[in-house]
N, C-alpha and C positions, 0 to 999 in steps of 0.2 A: 653604569649600573644595569644589570640585567633586569628586564621587565617581562611581565607575563603576557603571553599571547592573548589569553582570555580577557585580561584587563583592558586591552586595546580593542577587543572585539565586543565591547559593550553595546547594549541597545542604545540607539540615538535618543530614545525617550527619557534616558536616565537623568537624574537631577544633580544638584550641587551637594549630594550627600555622600560623596566618596572620600571626603577628607578625614584624616585621622581624628581631628578635633570633633567632627560630627560623630564619628564612631564612638569616641569616648562619651560624648553626650548621650548617645543612644543607649550605651551599656549602663549608664547610671539609673535608667528608668526601671522602676520596679514592675515586674510582670505578674505580681500576685494579684494586682487589680486587673480589670478587664483589659483586653488588648486595645480596645478603642480609646480608653482613658490613657493607656500607655502611649499610644500614637499621638494623641492630642498634646501630651506633655512633651514628647520628643519634638513635635512640630513647633511648639512655642520656643523651646530652647534653640532649635535650628534657626528660627527667624531672628532671634536676638543675636545669634552668632553672626549671621550674614551681614549685619550692620556694623560689625566691629572691624578694627584695623587688622585683627588677626587673620580675617578672611582674605584681605587684600595681599597679605604676604604669606599665603598658605604654602606650606611645604610638608611633604609626607612620603612615607614608604609603607608597604604592607606585605604581609605574608598570609596566604590563604591556603587552607587545606580543603581540597576538593573531594567530592563524594567518591571518586574512583581511586582515591589514595595517592594522588600525585601532589607533591609539595612544590610550590614555586613562588617566586616573588612577583608581586604585581604592583604596577603603578600606571597612571595615565592621567590625562587631563580631566579635571573635575567639571568641565563644561560639556554639556551634551553635544553629540555630533549634529543634532538638529540645530542647536545654537551656532555651532561652528559653520554650518552651511549658510547662516544668515549674517553673522558678524565675525570678525577676527577673534580668535580665542585668546584669552589672557595667557601670558607666559608664566609658568609656575616653576619655582625652584624646588627640586625634589631631593634635598640632601638631609633634612632633619628627620631622624627616625623617631617614630612615636609608637603608641600602644594600639595601633589599628588592628592588631591580631585579635583583639577581644571581639567576641561574637555578639551581635546585637541581642541574641536570645540565649546567651550562655546560662542565664538563671534557670532555664527550663531543661538544660542538659541533664538527663537523669540516668542513674544506673539501672540496668535491667538484670535482676538477680536470676541465677539458675535455680531450678527447683531443688537441686541437691546441694546448694551452696556455691559460692563464688558468683561471678557475673558473666553474662554473655558479652556485655559491652555497655556503651552509653547511647542514649537516643534523645532526640528533641521531643519532649512530651507535650502532646496536644492537651491532655487533661490539665496539665500544670498551668495553662493559660487561664483557667477558671472562667472561660467565656461560654455562656449557655448557647450562643449561636452555633458553636462547633457541633454540639450534639444534634442539631437539626440538619447539618450538612449531609448531602449524599456522600457515600463512601468514596466515590470517584473524585469528588472535589477535595476530600480530605487528603488525598495523595498529592494533589497540586499544592495544598496548603503546607503539608510537611516539607515538600521540596523547597518552597519559597522560604520557609523558616530556616531550614538547614543551610541554604545557600545565601541567606540574607547577609550581604556585606555592605549594604547602603551604597552600593555602586552599581553592580549589575542587577541586583535584587534589593529593593528597599523595604523599609517597614510599611510604607504606603502600599506596596504591592501585597504584603501580607494582610493588611487590613482589608483590601479589596476582596481578597479571597474569603476571609472570615465573614465578611458582610455579603457573601454571594447572593443571598436571597434578595437583596436590594440592588446590588451592582450588576448582576448578570443580565438583567433586561436592558441595561444601558450600554451594552457592547463595550465594556471597559477592556483595556489591554493589559495583559500580565506577561511577565517573562516565565519561562519554564525550562528547567535544566534536566533533561532525561538522564537516567542512570547509565544508559548504554545505547548503542546503535546496531541495527540488524540489517544486513544486506543479503541479496541473492546475486547470482553472477550476471544476469541480464542488466540489472541496474548497478551492480557492484563494479563491473568492469569500467563503465564510464565514470563512476565515482573515483576509482583509483587512477584512471587516466587523468581526470581533472586534478587530483592531488599531485600527481607527477608533474603535470603541466604548471601547476601553481608553484612548485618548487623551482622550476625553470624561470618562471616570471620573477620570483623573489631574487634569484641570482642576478637576473638582468637589471633589477632595480638596485642592486648592490647590497641586498640584505641576506641574512642567513637562510638558505633554503630548508634547513632542518627544523625551522620553526613550523613548517607544515608537517604536523604529526598529530594523530588522534590523541586527545586528552581524556577520552572516556573509552571503555571497552567497546571494541567493534568486532562483531561476529559475522562472517561472510560464509554462507552455505552455497556451494555450487550445485544447483538443482534444475536450472532452466535450460540446460544444453542438450539433454538426452532426447532423442527423437525415436519414434516407433518405426524404425526402418525394417526391423524384423519382428514379426508377430507369429503367434500360433506355433511356437517352437520351444523345445526344452533348452535350446542354446540362445534364446533371445537376449537374455541379460548380457552375456558376454559379447555377443555379436553387436548389440547396440552400443555397448560401452566402447568397443573398438572403433566403431564409426564415430562416436562422440569425440574420442581422443584424436582421431585422424583429422576431423574437421576443426577441432578447437585447441589443438596442441599449443598454438601461439598464445591464445587467450589464457589458457590454463597456466602456461609458463609465466605470463605477465602477472597473474594473480599470485602465483607462488613467489615471484619476486616481491610483490607488494607486501606479502605476509612477513617478509624479513626486512624489507626496506623501511616499513613503518612500524612504530612501536604500538603495542596495545591492540594488535589486529590478529584475530584467529581466523584461519581459513579452513572450513570443513570440506574435504575433497569430494570430487564427483563420486556418485554411487553410494552416498551415505543416506540420502533421504530428501524430503521436501523441507525447505527452510522453516516453515511454520510448525510442522510436526516435530522437527528436531528442537525447535525453540520450546515447544510445549513439554516434550518428554525429557529434555536435557539442559538446554541453555537457560531456561527461565529460573531465576533465583527466588522469586517471590519476596524475599527480604535479603538485602545485602548486609554483610558485616565487613566493613572496610576499615582497617586500622583501628578496630574497636568501636567504630560508630555504626549503628544499625539504622537502616532506612528502607523504605519500600522499593522494590524493583520497579523500574519504568523503562520504556523503550520506544524509540521511533525507528521505523524501518522503511527502506526504499521499495517496499512492496505493499500495496494497499491492504492485503490480507494479514498484515502484521497484527491486526485486531484479534486474531485467533487467540493470542495470549491473554486477552481480557477474560477468557473463560477460566483462567487459572488465578484470577484476581490480580493480575499484573496490568497496570495501565500502559497500553501500547496502541499506536496507530501509525498509519502510513504517512510519509511525507515525500516530497520530491527529492531526487538525488542531490540537488544543489543545496537544499535545506539540510539534508543529512550531513553533507560535507561540512557545512558551517557548524553544525552541532558537534561533530567530531573535533573541530578545532576550538571548541570552548565557547562558541557564540550561543548565548541564551536564545531559545526559540521565543519569538514574540507571538502570542496568540490572544484571541479574543476569549475572555472568560465565558465558557459555554453554558447554555441552559442544559438542564438534565431532565430527560423524559423518564418518569418512573413507570416501569412495565411490570405489572403484577401478574404472576402466574399462579393458577390454582388447579386443583383436580389432578388427573392422571391420564396419560395417553392410552387409548384403546388398544386392544390386541391387534397386532398387524400394522400399527402405525409407527413410522420410524422417525428418528431425529431429523432426517432430511425433509420429511413431510412437514415437520414442525418448523424448521428454519424457513422453508419456502412460504409457509403461512405467515410467520412473523415478518418476513421481508415484505410481503404484500401489505400487511397492516401498517408497518412503519413507513413505507413509501407513501401510503395514502395519508397518514397522519402528518408527515413532513418533519424530518429530523435532520436535515442537512445542517452541518456545523454544530450539532448538539451531541452530548453524551446520551446514551440510553443505559439505564441501570435497572437490572432485573431483581425482583424480590418476590416474597410471598410464599405461602405454604407449598405451592407447586414446585419450588426449588428442590425440595427433598426428593422429588420423583425423577429428577434429571441427573444423570451421571455427569462427571466432569467432561467426558468426551462429547456428550450431548450439548453441554454448555459451550464448549469450544466450537462446535459446529455452528451454533447460533452467533457467537462472537465473530467467527470467521467472516460471515457474510455482511458485516457492518457496511462495507462499501456499497453493497447491492441495495441495502435499505437507506443508504445515504448518511448514516451517522458517523461521527468521528470515532466513537467507541460504542461497543455493546458490552457493558461491564457486568461481571458477576463477582461480587465481593467474596473474600475468602471465608469458608465455613468448614464444617467437618468433612464434607464431600471432597473439598480441595485437599485437605490433609491426607485423606485416604488415598487419593490419586498420587500425591507426592511419594507416599510409601510404596505404592504399587510400582511406580516408575523408578524406584531404586534410590531415591533420596534417603539419606541416613536418618535414623531415629533422632540423633542429636540435632541435625539440621531442621527436621520437622518440629522438634520441641522448641527450638529457637524462634522459628517462624510463628508458631502459635502464641508463644509467650509474648513476643514483641507486639504482634497485631492486637492481642487482647489488651495489653497495657496501653496501647496508643489508640484504642477505640476504632480499630479497623477490621475487627473480626466479627462475623455474624454468628451468633449461637441461637438457632431456632428453638432450642429448648428453654430459652429465657424470654421474658416479656420484651417486645421490640419497642425501642424508642422511635417515636414518630419522626420521620424525616420529611423534608420539604422537597418537592419536585416542581419543575417548571410547568409540566403537564403530565397527564396520567393516561395509561392504557391498561387494559386487562384482558387476559385470555384464559379461558378454561381449557386445559389441555385435552379434555374429553371431546372438545369441539373440533379438534384437528383430524383431518381425514387424509387418506393416501392421495398424493398429487404429484405433478411434475410442473416444470415451468418452461415456457417457450411460446412460439418457436424461435424468438429472436431476442428476448430480454429476460433477465433472471427474475424480475418481479411480476411477470405475466403468468401467475399461477393458474393451473388448470387441474380441477379435481379429476381423479383417475376415472371416475364413473362418467364424466362428461368429455373425456378425451376424444372419443370418436366423432362426436358431433362438433366439438371445437375444431378438430382437424378439417372437417368438411367445410366449416365456416371459413377457415383460413384459406382454403383453396379458392373459395368463391370471392372473398373480400378483395377490395382493391389493394394494390401493392402498399404495404406498410408494415408496422410491427406485428400485426396479426393478419396479414394478407399476402397472397401470391398472385391473385387475379388469373387463375387458370381457366381458360374457356371451357364451357360446359361439355363440349364434345371431346375435350382432351382429358377430362377428369379421370376416366376409367381406363385409359390406355395402358397396355402391357408391353414392355420392351423385353424381347427375348434375345439372349446372347449366349455365347459359349464361354464357360469359365474353366480353363485348363481341361478342355475336352468333355466337360459335362454340361448339360443344359441348365441354364439359369434365367431368371427373369427379375425385372424391376418394375415397380409402379410408383406413382406419387406416394410418398410416405414410407417407402421401403427403407429399412435400416441398413446402412452400409458401414457405419462405425458404431461400435458399442464398447465404451471405455470405462473401466473402473479406475478412476484417477482422482487426483486433487487432494490437497491437504484438508479440504472441507469435510471429506468423508473417510479418507483412508486412515485418519487418526482415531476413528471410532470402531472399536472391536465389534460392537453389536451389529452394525450394518455390514461390516466386512465378513464376519462369520455368517451373517444372514445370507449374503450373496453365495457363500459356499454351500449353505444348506439348500438353497434353491437349485444350484447346480447339481447337488447330490440327488435330490428328488427327481430332477429331470433325467439324469443318467439312469436311475433305477426304473423310471417309467418308459425309457426308450426314446426320449426326445433328443434332438441334436441341432445345434446352431448351424445355419446354412454356411457353407465354407467360404462364400464370397463376402461375408460380413467380416470386417476387420475388427477383431476382438482383442482386447489388451487389458492387463492388470499392472498398474504402476503404484506400488505401495509407497507411503510417505516415510517409512523407515524400515530397517531390517527386522524390527520387532514384529511387524505384520507377517512377514514370511515365517518367522519362528512359530507364531501361534496358528497360522493356517496349516503348517506342516504338522504341528502337534495334534491339532484337531482332526487330522486326516482329510480335511476338506480341499486342500490344494489340488489333489489328484482329480477330483471331480470338476474343479474349475478348469484344469488343463484339458480334460476330456471335452469341455465345451469351448475350447479355444482361448480361454482366459489365462494363458501362461503369463508369468511375470516377465515384463519387458524391460524393466529398469527401475531405478529408485530416483524419481524426479517428477516434475509437473506434467510432462508429455502432452497428451491431448488437450488438457484444460487450457493451455496457453498456445495451442495451435501447432504443437510439435507432434502431430498425429501421423506424420510420414505420408508417403504416397499410397494411394489406393492401387489395387491391381489395375493394370492398363485396360483390361477388358471391362472392368467396372467403370473406370473413368470415362471410357469411350461411350459406354451405354448411357451414362448420365449426360455427358456433354452433347452427344449427337442427337439426343432425343428430348432435351430440355426437361429432364426428370427432376422433380422436387425431392431429392434424396434427403434422408434424415440421419442425424447422429444422436445417440442417446449416451449421455456421460454423467458421471457422478461429480461434476465440477461445480464451479460457482459463476462462470461467465459463458454466455451463449450468443453473444452478439454476432450478427451475420458476417461471415468472412473470417471469423476468429478460429473456429474449430478446424475447419477445412474449407478450402475454396469451393469445393463441389457439394458440400452439404448446406443447402439453403435453409433447412429446418433443423434446429438444434435444441434438444430438450435436456434440461437438468433433471436428474432423478437419483434416487437412492441406489447404492450398489446392487441390492437384490432386484430392484426394478430394472436396472441396466441388463441384468441377466435375463429377466423375464421378457423384455422387449427384444433382446437378441434372439431368444428362442422363438418368439412370435414372428420376427423378421419384418415387422411393420409397426408404425405408430397408429395406423388406421385400424384400430381394434377396440372393442368394448370387452374388457377383461371380465366383466360380470356375466356377459351373455355368450360370448364367442369363445370357442376352444383355442388354446395356444397351438395345439398340434394334435397328432394322433400317436398314441403310445404303441409299444411293441405288441400289445394284446389287441390292437385294432380299435381300441376305444378312444374317445376324445379326452384330451387332458386339458383341464381348465386351470386358471390362475390359482383358485383356492386349493387345488391339488398340490401345488408347488410351494405355496407361501408358508413359511415356518411360523409357529406361535411364539409369543414373547417368552414363554417358559422354555421352549426348545433353545432359543438363542441364549437366554440367561444361563442355562445349564452348560452350554459349550463355552461360553465366555468364562464362567467360573472355573472350569477345568483346564482351560487352554491358555489363558492370559496370566503370566506369572512374573513376579518381580525380577527373577534372575534373567529373564529375557531382555529386559531393559538394561540391566547392569552389564551383561556381556556385550550387548550391541554397542553401548556408548563408551565402554572402556577402550574399544578399538577404533572409535570413530575418527580420531585425528591421525591415526597411523597411516591412513590412506590405503592405496592399493598399488600394486607393482607399477602400473602405467604412470600414476601420479608421482610415485617416488623416484622414477627414473628421469623425470623432467629436470634438466640442468638449467639453472638460472644464475645470472651474475649477482655479485654481492654489493654492487654500487648503490648509493642512496639516490643518485640521479639516474633517470631512465635513459637508455640509449635508443632513441627513436629510429626505426627503420623506415626510410621514405618509401620503400617498395612494399611495405606491409599493407594488406587489405583488411586486417583485423584491428591493429593498434596504430593509431595515427595521432600526431600532435595536433590538437584542435587550435583554431585561430582566435579563441576568445580573448587572449591577452596580447595579441599582436599590437605593437605601437602603443602599448599602455604606458601612461606617465603617472606621476604621483598626484596629479591634479584631477579631481573628478570632472567628467565631461558636462555635468549638469543635466537638467531635465530637457526633454525634446518634445515638441509637438509633432503634428503630422500635416504635411502640406500637399494639397492636390493629389492625394493618393488614389490609386486604382484599386478596385476590389479584385483580389486574387481569387477568392472563392465565396460563394453564397450558399449557406446551409440552412436546413430546417432544424428541428429539435433533436436532442439525444445524439449529437455527434460525439463519439467516444474517442478515447486516446488510441484505441485500435484503428479507428478511421484516420486519425492524424498521423500516428507513427506505428504502423503495424509491426507485430513481433514475429509473424509467421514467415512463410516461404517467400522468396524473391521471384516475382513473375519474370519469365524469360524474355519478355519484350520491354521491360521497364528500364528507366534511366539507370537504376542501380545495376541491373543486369548488364547493360551496355558498358558501364564503368568496369565491372569485374571482368567481363570478356576481353576488354581492351588490355587488361593487365594479366591475361593468361590464365584466368580462373575458369575451369570447366564448369558447365552447368550443374553437374552432379556434386560439385564442391561449393556451390553457392552458399549452402547453409541457410540460416534464417536471418531476418533483420535483427531479431533480438540478440543473436550471437555476434553480430557485427556492430554493436553499439559503441565499441571502442574506436570506430573509424568514422569521423565526421563526414567524410566524403560520401561514403555509402549511405549514411543516415540522412544527410540532407537530400539525397536523391530519393530516399525512401519516405520522405515526408509527404503526407497526403497521397500515399501510393496504394491504399487499400482498394482492391478491385471492386468492392461493393460501395464505394463512395458515391453519395448522391449529391452532386453539385448543381444547384438550381440554375446556374449560368448555362448549363448544357440542355436545359429544357427536357428533362426526363431521362436522358442517357445516363447510364450508371457506369462508373469507372474513374480512374485516377487522372482525369484530364480537366482542363478548364479553357476558357476563352481568353485569349490575350486581347484585351479591350481595344487598344489603339489600332490593331491590324485585323481583328476579327478571326484570327487563326485559332484553331483548336489544337492545343498542345498538351503534353504531359505537364503537370503542375510545376515540376522542377524546371522544365525548359522555359515555361512562361515566366516563372519567378526570376530566372537568370536574365531573361530578356528585359524585364523591368529594371533589374539592378544595373545592367549594362547601360541603360538609358538614364540612370540616376533618378528613377521614379519610385516613390514610396508605395507600399501596398498595405491593405488592411483585409481582414476577414469579417464577413457578416454571418451571424449565426442566430439560432433560436434558443430554446431553453435547454438546460443541463449540458452546456457545452463542456467537453473534456471529462465526461463521466467515464467510469471504468477504472482500469488499473492506474496506479500512480506511476507516471511515466515521464521523466524529465525530458526525454527526447521529443515529447509532444509539444514542449516549449522551446527546446534548443533548436529543433528542426525548423520551425517557422522563423525563429530569429535569424538562422543562417540563410533562409530564403529571402530575408529582407522585410518580413512582416513587422510593421511598426505598432499596430493596434488590432485588437479584436473587439467588435461590438456585438454583444449577445444579450438575450433575455435574462439568462442566469448561467452560473458556472458551477462545476464541481469544485469542492473546496481545495483539493490538492492542486488541481490544474491551474486554477486562478493564481495560487501562490507561486507556482512554477513560472507562469507568464511574467509575473512581477520580477522573479529572480533572474530572468533573462532579459529584463529591460523592455518587455513588450507591455503596452498600456492596455489593461482590461477595462472596457467600458460596458455599462449595462443600460439598456433601454429603460425608460421610465415605465412604471406599471401601466398596463393597458396598451402599450405601444410595442411594435416590433417592425420587422422589415415589411410585412404585408400591410399593416395599418398605415404605415408612413409612405407606402407606395414606392419603396426603393427597388430599383431594377437590378442594381449592381453594376450598371454601366456608367454611373455617375463618378465624379471625382470628389474626394472627401478631404475636408480640412478640419483638423482638431486643434484648436488654439489653446494650448496650455501655456501658463506663465513660464518665462525663462529662468525665474529664480525659484528654487525649491521652497523658500520661505513663504512664497505666495500660494502654495498648493496645500490643501488640507485633506486629510483622509475623508473619502466619501463625498467630496464636493461635486457640484454640478458643473458641466462644461457644455458648450454649444458646438455641435457638429454642423458644418455647412457644406453644401454641395454646389457644383458648378451649374446645376439646373435651377438654382434659386431656392431649393428646399433647405430648411434648417430644423434641427431638433435638439432637445436637451438630453444628455446622458449623465449617469453617475460614474465618476472615476472610481474604479474598484481598487484603489490603494487603501486598504482597510486599517492600517496602523501607521504610526509615525516611523517605525522601523522600515516599513516597505517604501516609504518616501525616500529614506536615506539610501536604500538599495537602488532606487530609480535614479537618484542623483549621481550615483557612482557607475551607472550603466549595468547594474546587476549585483547580485549578492556576492559572487566570487571576487570581482574587482574590489568591492567594499572590504572584504576580508583581507585581501592581499595588501591593500594600501594601509590598513590599520596595523597588520603584522609588521610591515616594512618600517613603521615608525618606531619600533622598539629601540 
């Protein structure tokens, strides 16, 4: 009998509730009473049944209809995997067909009538539960509730799970675990390529185990947007888009062909070709459904993505957040996500932004506030009368930077502003009517014209929009906000301060030095704070017409007054979709941006992710030879040191119009209130206020230039590709033919020698410390996405295989090759490893010999000797982008455990997914207070049976120097313990699929 992949991919925490008899029991319960009473009734019936002979001879089969419209048969052991790990599972006879197709909540499946007659379809009605607790739930939690009800099969999702969510007010403080089944998965190519590589490799593993490889197939819609590969090789040119795309295809032809193969080899996968836009803007303007209607069943859109800024879609009222690539792969294959039911911070907005204040200023202010409040692992939900003053694009900007303020989501419930945006972006009137009707009927729509039901939040924050002032963030972290009026003094403080997030420790006698050089035959000069990169980039801002057209207006006024950006500043404009180009052209402002050097360079992430391209050689030499603290100003969301460009040690996040202003000034060392930006053609000083457009000016040009037809025409053609994409020839096979000579796509070793028996948990014995870190080590430090340094182990590997330096491409583009990525782990040139006593760079000390080696070389030396390694770290370890290679890389280097003060949410999950043990120091303790030098050997004694390990339990770490200390094991759920037992999430998935 064929069985479902997803039935076997159940969470190990699930109970004896999968039997058809239990399903019949559950469906006899009346849900006209409160759901808590219903659950109590069901639980009593379940307990009586468990004591009967019927249970001991249980036999069943089931058919389930999934939210994405795929029908399949499902069966599996009724015993949890957790229990299987502890004792032998009972043998079940699965021949007798029963009525398990009945849904536990079928009584609340309700028709949704159309306004003009007929029906849109049916939906699971939250009001029909008649439970007053639901009315007090945050809107974001209601989406989790609806998903649990709709997917409740008493197997993967139980009535107990539904009750936990309904009782959120009481259960969320207890860190209870729930399953969640997102409606779809979103990928970009940097993370999408390794995801498809893993899926292809899993098919091979299935074949080796004698199972059907075609069981490895997405069961939910998967959208992959190719946006991370374009680099700014050519700038300040009318031909930049075409030239950069040609470079992009030359470098990435093999990767692109692989993705094109994947789009046909795997079902349910849409690939949006290069040159179309940035994944999150495409998601916002086109892919986001808001409400699904699948085979006549309506339900809210929800999405997890392999990019941390997937949260941008929260601005559209769609629940979405970033996960690691390996988690996303499991979700694609039907595995429910196991998550801790989050607290929700209520963020009340009031008032109105002052004239001249942008959405970027607002999001940088919100980011700083939420960082200070502490929202890691929580949802943030925005509400209040100030919501009406924010456009959808403004909301999306705030939602986009959820990772920077640490929240899982920054959620804006659907209201009239949302509906207006859906119409603007070309969604049909019929679709918008269905969305509004459904959300109103299911109490998921906010109408600010009606009295508001009081909702309960875990904690509260409030911001008067009138208090927001123009600002930037930097020079090294996105939450280090600096008011524009304080920028000059803050910059000078940074030059003086000791090296750190707000310091460069420039000697006093060096502060005012001027470096003169020749730029293509004309005299040029640089000082500390000189801008060498000015980039209008990133989904955070390019999706917002107000700030994009505002940048055009600044450029226009500068041209009219006779100001010109210095030619040695690398300027660029990378829109998030073709719509931006259309409205910049219609407004007539693109020509002024071109005159200032902000030509369109491509449609992708570019500078925001480190794809800024090379600086002119004369500029690079002037910076390097004279140790200049050069600056980049970009409209991005990340500015960690070493990310934007290796030579820009100061990196500031700013709105697009501010990017133009700083480019014109040529330096961040300026007080815009008091100092002129330059001298106009009439010989008079030109100040910031002379260039800055009013809100009315911006609103007028937005009104006349941003039109629905622009969105329709752009996205009608989006999947048609371009000639270079369409000419790629790919095989039609369902198994991938690996090329051993490829330096882009390589079969990873994760499943080598894999058997059907889980390896069980492992401890750590006499491990050496590979690296010793302080706070805020980001995924960029662990697994950089940018350029490959010419002296690095990865460079050596590529050169040995005949790859020229000019064709190295970036680490991000080579994530489909584990050999390159293992060598690129901890390869960030700005890495601060405390074993090196102050030296900065991607090296470490090999403790047994005292040699200073590249991290990769040291790790291989430990592995060759059969020696375990660990990493010591401070707070916020793994912050930044969701990057599964930041866990895969250390695993391939042989790292067995990480001991840190705290972790970024996604990274901790990724470590677990790769079988690495995450440990947390006890509060008040860290490397320094415990006096750990990193030269000790560490033993972590974990039980050898998974049944003896509990989520969050304490373990003792001992060293060979006699020191010992207690840590918390950061396996946060029972599911994660099962993954650890199997050696990681992907082996767990394969073993379960193979048992069908």
